[in-house]
N, C-alpha and C positions, 0 to 999 in steps of 0.2 A: 657471396656478396659481389655486387657489381663494382667494377673499378671505374671510378669517375675522376681519377687523378689528372687525366690529361684534358679535362674540360676547363674552359675559362670561366670566370665568375658568372657571366650572364648565362652561358650554356648550363652550368650546374644549377643555377637558380631555377631555370625552366624545367630541367629534368626532375628536380626534387620538389617541385611546387606542391604545396599542401592545401592551397586555398580552393576556391571553386573554379569557375571557368577562366581559362588563360588563353590569351592571344600572343603568339610569339611572332614578332615582326623580324623576319630573317632575311638579310641581304644576300646577294649572290656570293657563293663560296664561304658562307658563314657556318657551315656544318649542320644545316637544318635536318638532313636525313639522319645524321648521327644522333642529334638531340631527340628527334621523334622516336627512333627505334629504342634508344636508351630509356625514354619515358615509358614506352610500352613494356620494356623488359623490367623496369623498376616497379611498375604497378603489379606485375605478375610476381616478381621476387618478394615483394613486401606483403604478399597475401597468399603465401604458400598453402595455408590450410583452408582457403576459401575456394568457392566454385564458380564465381562470376567470370565472365570473359571480357576481353578488351577488343573493341572494334576499331580498326584502322582503315580509313577511307582515303583513297587517292584517285588520280585521274587516268593513269596509264598502267597497263599491265606490267610494263618494265619496272616502274617505280614500286608497284605492289610486290613484285617478285624480289626486288632488291631488299625491301623491308623485311620480307619473310626470311630471307637468307641471313640477314644481320641478326634478327631476333632469335633465329635458330641457334646461332653461334653464341648468343648471350645467355639464354635460359634453357637450352636443351629441350627436355621433354615438356617443360612448361609452355612451349610454343603452342601446344594444343589448346591453350586458353586464349589464344589471340587469333582473330580472324582479320587478316590484312588483305584487302581486296579493293576493287574499284567501285565507284558509285554505281555504275551500270550493272556490274556483276552482282552486287548486293541487292539492288532493286529487282534484278531478274530472279534471284533466289526467293525474295519475298513473294513475287508474283507466281512462282512455281508452287509455293505453299498455300497462298491465299488468293490467287488470281481469280478463282471462281466467283468471288464477290463482285468482280468487275467484268465478268463474262468470259474469262480466259480458261483454257485447259492447261495443265502443267507442261504439255509438249508443244507449246507455242513456238513458232519459228520467228527468227529475227532477220529482218530485211537489211542487207548491208549495201546493196547497190541502188543507185539512183534509178536505174531502169525498172527495178522491181517496184519502187515507190511510185514511179510515174505510171506504172500499170494499175496500181491501186487507185491513183488519182483519176485515171481514165475511167475506171469502173464507177467511181463516185460521180464523175461528171455525167456518165451515161444514166446512172440511177436517178439523178436529179432531173435529167431531161425527160424521163418517163413520167415525172410528176408535173411537167410543164415548165420547169425552170431551165431556161436556156442560158448557159454560162458563157457561150461564145468561145472565142479563142482565149479570153482572159482566164477561164477556168483551168485550162491545161498548163498555165504558167504560174500557178499559185503554190507550188511546193515551198518556196522560200517563205511565203506568208504563213503557211501552215506550220512550218518549223518555228517561226517566231511566236505564234500563238501557243504552241506547245511549250516552248522555253519560258514564256511569261505566265504559264498556267492560267490562261484566259478561259473563263467559263463561257458556255454558249450564249447566255443572256448578255454578256459583256463584250462580245466580239464586235458588234456594230459600232460601239463607242470608240473603238481603236482607229477608226477611219473617218476622215473629214467628209468623204463622199458617201452619202447614205446608200446608194446603189451598190457600190463596191463593198461596203460593210455588210449589207444583207447577203450578197453573194458569198463573201468570205465566211460568214457565219454558217450558212447552209452547207457549204463545201467542207468546212472544218468538221462539222458534226457528221456528215456523211462519210468523210474519209476515215474518221475514227470507227464508225459502224462497220465499214468495209474491212478494216484491220481486225477488229475483234470478232466479227462474224466468221472470218476465215482463220481465226486463231493465229494472227500475225501481229508483230510489233515492229516499229523501226526505233532507232536510237532515241528520238525525241519523245515518242509516245510511251516508251518504256518508263521514262521518268514521270511523265504526266499521269499515267495510270497508277503508278506507285503513290504519287501524291493523293490522287483520288481515293485509293484504297485506305491510306492512313487516315484521311479525314473522315471517311464514311465508316470505317471500322477501327475506332480508337483502341480497341482491345489488342489489335495487331501491334501497334506502336508500344502499348503498355508491356507486352511480352518482350519486345526488343529491349526496352529499358530495364526490365528485370534481368535479362541475360547479359546485357552490355551496359553496366552502369558508368563505364568510361568510354568515351568516343574520341578518337584522335583523327584529325583531318589534315592532310597535306595539301599544299598549293591552294588554299582556300580562295585566293584571289581569282581563280579561274571559274568559280561556281556561277551558274546562271540562276535565275529566280526559281526554276523548277527544282534544281539541286538544293538550293537553300531551303525551300519549303519542306522538302523531304527530310533534310537534316533537322529542321526545327521539330517536325513531327516525331522523328526517331528519338530525339533527345527528350521528348515529353515537355518541350518548351522549357527545358532546364532541369528536368528530373535526373537525366544522365549528365555527368560532368564532361564538358567539352575542353579539349586541348587542341588548339587550332594554330597551324603554322601558315604564314602568308607573307607576301611582300607586295604592297600597293604599287611599288615602282616596276613590277613585272606583270602588270595586267595588260595582256596583249591579245585577249580573246573577246573584245567587246562585240565583234560580229556574231559571236555565239552566246551573247547575253551576259558576259561578265561585266562588272561595273565597279568603278571606284567607290561608289556610294554603298556597295554591299558590305564592305568592311566596317563602315561607320554604323550601318544597320545592325551588324553582328554585335558590335560593342554596346549599342544601345539596348538591343533585345535581350542580351544575356548578361549585361553588366560586367563585361570582360575586364579582368586585369591584363596588363600588358608588360611583357618582357621583350626587350629589343636585343638583337644579335647583330651589331654593326660591324664586328670584326670580320674581315674577309681574308681567308687563308689561301685563296686561289690566285688572285690577280697580282701582278707587280704593282708597286706603289704608284707609278705614273699612270697606269691604266685606271686605277681607282680614282685618281685626281680627275682624269677626263670624265669618268662616269659621274662623279659628284658634280662637276661643272655642268654637264649635260642635263641631268635630271633636275637640277636646281631651277631650270627654266620652266618646268611644268607648274601649272596652277593648281591650287586646291589640295596640295599635299598636306598631310597632318602636320600641325605646327610642332608637335613633339617628335617628329621623325628625325632620327640621328643620321649624320653623315656616315658613309662607309669609312671604316678605319683599316688601312692596309697593315697586315702582319708582316709582309715582305717590304720593309721600310727602306732597305738599302739598294733597291734595284735602280739601275741607271735608266735615263730617258732613251737610251739606245734601243730599248725594247719596243718602242713605238716608231713606226714609219708611216709616212703619207706621201703618195705619188699621184701625179696627174698625167693623163694620157690623151692622145688625140682622139682615138676611137676605142670602142668597146673591145674590138678584136685585139688591138695593141695591149689593152689592159689585161685581157685573158692570157695572151702570149707571155707577157712579163711575169704574171703570177706562176705560170707553168715553169718558166725558166728558173724562177726563184725557188720553187719547190724542188726542182732538180738539183739545186745546190745543197739541199739537205741530204743527210745520209739516207739511203734507201730504207733502212730500218725505221726511220722516223716519218715516212710518207703518210702512214696511217694515223699519225699524231698531228697532222696538219688538217685544216678544214677550210673550205671556201664557202663563205656565207653570202647570200644575196637576198634581196627583197622579192625577186621574181624568179620563177623557174626558167624563163627565157635567158636571163643572164647566166644562170648556173649551167644550162645546157651548153652554152658557148664555152664555158670553162671546162666542162667535161670533154667536149670535142677536142679542144686544144691540148689538154693534158694527155688524152689518148694518142693524139698525133705525135706527141713528144716521147711516147713510150712510157708514160706514167699512168698506171692503172687508176681510173677515177670512177666514182660511183655516185650517181644522182639519187639521193635519198628521197623517196616518196612514200607516203603512207598508203598502204594497199589494204583494201577490205576483203579481197578475194585472191585466191591463188591464180597465177598466170599460166603455168605449164599445163599441157593437156592431161598428163597422168594425174596431177593433183586436182584439177578441176573435175575429172571423171570420178575420182575417189570421193571427193566432197559431195558431188551431186548424187552418187549412189547411196551414200549414208543418209543424206537428206531425204531422198525418195523412200528409203527403207523406213524412215521415221514418219513420213507422211505420204502414203501410197497413192494419193489422188492429186499430188502437186504437179500440174502440167508444166510449170516453169522448170522444175528440177528435171522432169523428163526431157524437156528440150535441151537442157545443159548436158544431160547424160548422153544423148544422141550426138550432139555437136562435138563433145570432147572425145567420144569413142571414135568418131571419124578421124580426129586428130591423132589418135593412137594407132588404130588398126586400118585406117583408110577405107572403112566400110560405112556407107551411107544408110542410115536408118531413119525413115520418115516418122516424125512425131505423130502425124495424123493417123498413120497406119497402126502404130503401137497403141495410141489412145483408143482407136476404134475397137481393136482386139480386147483391150481392157474393159471397155464399157459394156461389151457383150459377155464378159466372163468375170464378174465380180468386182471390177473396178480397180484391180491391183496393177498399177502402171509398171512397177518393177518386175513382177512376174511376167507380164506381157512383153516387156523388153527382152527378158531372158529367152522367152519362147521364140521371139522374132530373130534374135541373134543366133540361136542354135539352128535355125533354118537356113542360114546363109552358108552357101558352099565355099565361099572365100575364107571362112573362118579357119585359121590355122589350128592345129591340134592342141597346142599349148593354151591358146585362148579359149577353145571349146571346153577343155578340162577345167579351166578357171571359172568360166561361167556356170558349168554344171556343179562343181564342188563348192565354190566359194560364194558366188552371187546367189544362186538358188539355195545351196545348202546352208551357208552361214547366215545370209541376210533374210531371204524370203521365208525359209522354212523354220529356222531355229533361232535367229537373231543373236548370233555370236559375233558381234561387230569387231571385237578385238582380234580374233583369229582372221576375220575377213581382211582387215587392214594389213596384217602381216603378210597374208597370201597375195594381196594386191601388189604390194611392193615387190615380192618375189616374181610375180607375173611380169610386171613392167620391166624389171631389170633382166629377166630372162629374154624378153623380146629384144632388149637392147644388145645383149651379148650375141644373140642369134642374128643381129642386123636385120630384124623384121620390123623395126620401129621407124615409121616415117616422120615422126615429129622432129622438128628442128631443134627443140629446146632440150633434147635428151641429155646432151653433154654439158649443158650450161646451167639453166635454171632449175631443172628437176632435182638434182641432188641437194641443192640449198633449200628448196621448198620442202623436200622430204624431211630434212633435218629440223626445219622449223616446225613442221607438223609434230614430230616426235618430241621436240622441246616443249611446245605448247601443251601437248597431252600430259607430259610429265608435270609441268607447272600446275595444270588444272587438278591433277590427281593429288599433288602435294597440298594445294590450297584446300581442297574439299575432303582430303583424308579418307580415301576409300575408293571402292569400285564405283565407276560412273555408269549411270544409265545412258543410253544413246542420246536421248533428248537433252540431258544436262551437258554432255560433251559438246553437242552441236551448238547449243546456246552459248556456252563459254567460248567455244572456238569462233563463233560469229562475232563475239564481242572483242576478240583479240585482233590486233593488226596483223596483216600477213606480209610484213616487210622483212625480208631476210637480212641478216647482217651483211655489211659490205665485205667483199672479198679481202682476204688478209693482205695488208700492205697497200690497199687502194685508198686514194684520197677521197674522203666523203665531201660531197658538195650538197648543201642543203639550205633551205630557207631559214630565216631567223626563227620562225615558229617551230620548225623541226629541231632546232638546236637547243631550245629551251630545256633546262635541266641537265645539259651536257657540258663538258669541258674538254679543251684541246690545248696541247702545248703551243701550237702556232695557229693563229687565227688570221685569215685573209678576208676582210669585209670589203666587197666590191660594190660598184654602182652607187656611190655616195653622191648623188646629184638630186636636185629638185625634180619633182614628179616621179621619182623612183623611191628614194628614202630621204625625205618624206614623199608620200604618194601624191599623185595629182589631185585626188579627191580631198585629201587633208589640206593641201595647199589652197584649193579652191574655197574650202570652208573657213579658212583663216587660222592664224596662229593660236588663238585662244579656244579653238574648237576642240571637242572631245576627240575628234579624229587625229588632229595634230598632236595632242597629248599622248595618244596611243602610239603614233609613229615615233615619237621621241622615246617612249618606253621600249619600242622595238629595237631602236639603235642602242639603248642602254643594255638590253639583254644581250645583243650581239657582241658588244665589246667586252662584256664581263664573262665571256666564255674562255678568255685567254689565260693560260697558265704562265707562259714564258714571253711570247711576243705577240704584238698586235700590228697588223699591216692594213692600212686604210687606202683604198684606191678609188679613183673615179676618172671618167673620160669626158671630153668636151662634146662627144657626139654618140648617141645611141639610136640605132635604126634610122640613121640619117637625120635625126632631129638634134639640134643644138641644145645643150643642157648647161645649167649653171651649177657650181658646186653646192652641195647640201648645206643648208644653214646650220646643220648639226656640227659640222666641222668647226665653224667659228665659235659656236656655243661651247664646244668641248675645249677650245683653246689649242687646237691642233696646229702645228707648224708644218707647212708644206716643205718637204725635203728638196724636191727638184722637179722642174717641168719635165725633165728627161732622166729617169732613174739610172740610165746607163752612163750619164755624163759624169 
């Protein structure tokens, strides 16, 4: 029996819900993850003799992993009846099983880099030129337009209507269709088309969705406010437009992805389409009472919030206003220097529990530089879609090429990263020519070329013969190959034959990340993985290693969403930064300004113990005015000079 004794009344009502569809409006620090995992666990525990499964969908690999770990601890072996994954991963699995209906093979590749997508766009432009349609320079700049059309699930016949200019609409329509054809014909997807084709599959083959509904009669969704239209349409089809019971957790005050298609109107659409009942979780267990007061003051200025939305209620009611500070500086440099000095006053053991938040990476980079100069390790947190170090890029490219032997782009990456490891230059054109005259296997041709090089040291020669040729080309034992690749790389390092500069820094962290991601994928999918499944799941996962122990993370507000820290420093609180110039230009009632206010709301509600707000009079030699959000929050400026 699950222990629900430590839940408050609202949390318990949500976990024990016995009605149909439920929307849980959960404010920051309200225990939404706890409620969601307990809900999944209770569905499983209350149906021990049944065979249905529970589907849990979220947006990040990290969140999905955390949910699985929590459910594991609650139901033990019953966790086998829960699939807790991301939207993209679940859609990839559907396309592996049923993608032939939309022209895909199960071993499709997922493009993670803009350069790869731009290459597809280039091919699409060239193909249209063969038909007499000259796209000019405009065609090569249309990736953002294509992304928007994917996110909004626009059908070919409706593309032109999205544009005021008929010529642009016609061009966009032709290019959008050809871009998709290029992807599918080459058995490739990008993140946006993965969702688009899943929606197409579910609409054209309703039996696929019906099977999902039979297997997963309960669907739980985390962070619903982040969904774009494509994700919403997939969810509608997966649920059979109500056949499966939906349990949705969201917060309209934390919608900060409008640029990716999220919309405040989508929550209202959900309530209307599914007749959702609503349970609110206004109690915040994270933030001190004064921080909650600032957050309520701030978000109350946004227009169009639900009339029934409750104010956040602090559980930490006795905290003093000393937990909030606000300082003004003359320059951005002075601001960063003071933040560094203030963090230095914290015990070294707490440096990793501090965070510097900013609206832009430029502000954060200055903070990182200053912290490092003061002897405080700092880490600029950036989402990465690919590995950075030469050994890991080579490993990833080798596996991708083993899975798709004719992929010239992966051959290029293999050659480039091998030069970074072994300082041996192998021309892509030479390898490709060899392959084209001998069966078209780029990986085998690369091995043959490598073995011909007299500069190849004996250790690397043995590795190419035994592991690359033996494990990948001839027998496809990729797990043994990965183990032996790590042994080879580290052997070169010990022998001081490795010329890459990142050997002592980035490589160990990226290796550990690879191992962790592999373990997480195996745990999620429960069993031995084929190479193509591993690669697809690996491509869907961010490649951002954790910060070094004790380092101060510096991150954007978007990067901090879903996280919490004891001490939060929010810098750059000026007009044209937070809020942004674009939002200010569009006006205080604009959608852009509403989202900027939500960005600030998200930032300040990351604080567990203290919140420090800072701004300067000058950034990049431009004079700035204090952010309007400071006065909206009701913040009191401590001092013009924090040292006074």
